[in-house]
C-alpha positions in Angstrom: 37.4 9.4 18.7 39.0 9.5 15.3 42.5 10.9 15.8 43.4 11.5 12.2 40.4 13.4 10.8 42.6 15.9 8.9 44.5 13.0 7.3 41.2 11.3 6.3 40.0 14.5 4.7 43.4 15.0 3.0 43.1 11.4 1.6 39.6 12.2 0.5 40.6 15.3 -1.4 43.5 13.5 -3.1 41.3 10.6 -4.1 38.5 12.6 -5.7 38.4 16.1 -7.3 35.3 17.8 -5.7 36.0 21.1 -7.5 32.8 22.7 -8.9 30.8 19.5 -8.5 27.3 19.1 -7.1 27.7 16.3 -4.4 24.8 14.2 -3.3 26.1 13.2 0.1 24.5 10.2 1.8 24.9 9.6 5.6 26.8 12.9 6.2 26.2 12.3 9.9 27.6 14.9 12.2 29.7 16.4 9.4 33.2 15.5 10.5 34.4 15.1 6.9 32.6 18.2 5.3 35.8 20.1 4.6 35.5 18.7 1.1 32.6 21.1 0.6 35.0 24.0 0.4 36.0 22.7 -3.0 32.5 21.7 -4.1 29.9 23.8 -6.0 27.0 22.5 -3.9 26.3 19.7 -1.5 22.9 18.0 -1.0 23.2 16.1 2.3 20.7 13.3 2.9 20.3 11.5 6.2 17.4 9.6 7.8 18.7 10.6 11.3 17.4 14.0 12.3 19.9 14.3 15.2 22.8 13.7 12.8 21.4 16.4 10.5 21.2 18.8 13.4 24.9 18.1 14.2 25.8 18.6 10.6 23.9 21.9 10.4 25.9 23.2 13.4 29.2 22.2 11.8 28.2 23.8 8.5 27.4 27.1 10.3 30.7 26.9 12.3 32.7 26.5 9.1 30.7 29.2 7.2 29.5 26.7 4.5 25.7 27.2 4.9 25.3 28.6 1.4 26.7 25.5 -0.1 24.5 23.0 1.7 20.9 21.7 1.4 19.9 19.3 4.1 17.3 16.6 3.5 15.8 14.4 6.2 14.8 11.3 4.3 15.8 7.7 3.3 18.2 8.0 0.4 16.2 5.8 -1.9 13.2 8.2 -1.6 15.3 11.1 -2.9 15.4 12.0 -6.6 17.8 15.1 -6.6 20.5 14.7 -9.2 24.2 15.7 -9.0 27.6 15.0 -10.4 28.5 12.4 -7.9 26.7 10.5 -5.1 29.0 10.1 -2.1 28.3 7.5 0.6 30.0 8.7 3.7 30.8 5.7 5.9 27.2 4.5 5.7 26.8 1.9 2.9 27.5 -0.9 5.4 24.5 0.3 7.5 22.0 0.1 4.5 19.8 -2.9 4.4 20.3 -3.3 0.6 23.6 -1.7 -0.4 23.3 -2.9 -4.1 19.9 -1.3 -4.4 21.3 1.9 -2.9 24.1 2.0 -5.4 21.7 1.3 -8.3 19.6 4.2 -7.0 22.7 6.4 -6.8 23.4 5.8 -10.5 19.9 7.2 -11.3 21.1 10.5 -9.7 24.7 10.8 -10.9 27.2 9.3 -13.3 29.7 8.6 -10.6 29.4 7.0 -7.2 32.0 7.4 -4.5 32.1 5.1 -1.4 34.1 5.8 1.8 33.6 3.0 4.3 35.2 0.7 6.8 37.5 -2.0 5.4 36.2 -5.5 6.4 39.5 -6.3 8.0 39.5 -3.1 10.2 40.1 -3.7 13.9 37.7 -0.8 14.6 35.0 -2.3 12.4 35.4 -5.5 14.4 35.2 -3.7 17.8 32.1 -1.8 16.6 30.5 -5.0 15.3 30.5 -3.6 11.8 33.0 -6.0 10.2 30.4 -8.4 8.7 28.2 -5.5 7.5 31.3 -3.9 5.9 32.2 -7.3 4.2 28.7 -7.6 2.8 28.4 -4.1 1.5 31.8 -4.2 -0.2 30.7 -7.6 -1.7 27.7 -5.7 -3.2 30.1 -3.2 -4.8 31.5 -6.0 -6.9 29.8 -6.1 -10.3 29.8 -2.4 -10.7 32.3 -0.6 -12.9 35.2 0.4 -10.6 37.4 3.3 -11.8 39.8 3.1 -8.9 40.0 2.4 -5.2 42.4 2.9 -2.3 42.8 1.7 1.3 44.1 3.8 4.2 44.8 3.5 7.9 43.7 5.8 10.8 43.5 5.6 14.6 40.6 5.7 17.0 42.0 7.1 20.2 40.4 6.6 23.6 41.3 8.0 27.1 39.8 4.9 28.8 37.3 2.1 28.6 34.4 4.3 29.6 34.9 6.6 26.6 35.1 3.5 24.3 31.9 2.1 25.9 30.0 5.3 25.3 31.1 5.2 21.6 30.1 1.6 20.9 27.4 0.6 23.3 24.6 1.6 20.9 26.0 -1.2 18.6 24.7 -3.8 21.0 25.8 -6.7 23.1 28.2 -8.2 20.6 30.2 -5.0 20.5 30.2 -4.7 24.3 31.6 -8.2 24.6 34.3 -7.3 22.0 35.6 -4.3 24.0 35.9 -6.2 27.3 39.6 -6.6 26.7 40.1 -2.9 26.9 38.5 -2.6 30.3 41.7 -1.9 32.2 43.3 0.2 29.4 44.0 3.9 29.3 45.2 6.1 26.5 44.9 3.5 23.8 44.5 3.3 20.1 42.3 1.0 17.9 43.4 0.9 14.3 40.8 1.8 11.7 41.4 0.6 8.2 39.1 2.3 5.6 38.6 2.2 1.9 37.5 4.6 -0.9 36.1 3.4 -4.2 34.9 5.4 -7.2 32.3 3.7 -9.4 31.2 4.8 -12.8 28.4 3.8 -15.2 
């Protein structure tokens, strides 16, 4: 599990001023980073995964943020709701056409913010997401970049079984990559991640 969630959220709030903004959030997942919504005016959260939206809904209620959120179960490129910024939450690397998704985002907002795994992240490698991250960040090139920053966090695991539960859905390649942790207990896998703010 991500050990430094509060630090990631702190970095996010320092990187971008969410105050009084309408955020179109893509891939909000279970909502582990939704504390930024305390600053925002409104958040439209879009995810194609119904289970992820259910988890997000529970977290929103727990934090008392229900009035700020609208949840949409859909593919992002089918949504036309506009905002001040489109925020890709650790999901651009999972999209089949990242460049197309960014182009669609600019139809909805004048700014696009991306938070995602850095291609050289140990965690991205273990989760078999390193190549996808490399490809999605390559697709970011060519857009107008206002600024970007890289950060480090830690994924902490009690044992191999906990790690296996986290990554086995990624497939055989990931399962092979975690084999070296089989005898480990109480271990950390570094997670390098990157934020980028794009503008028209």
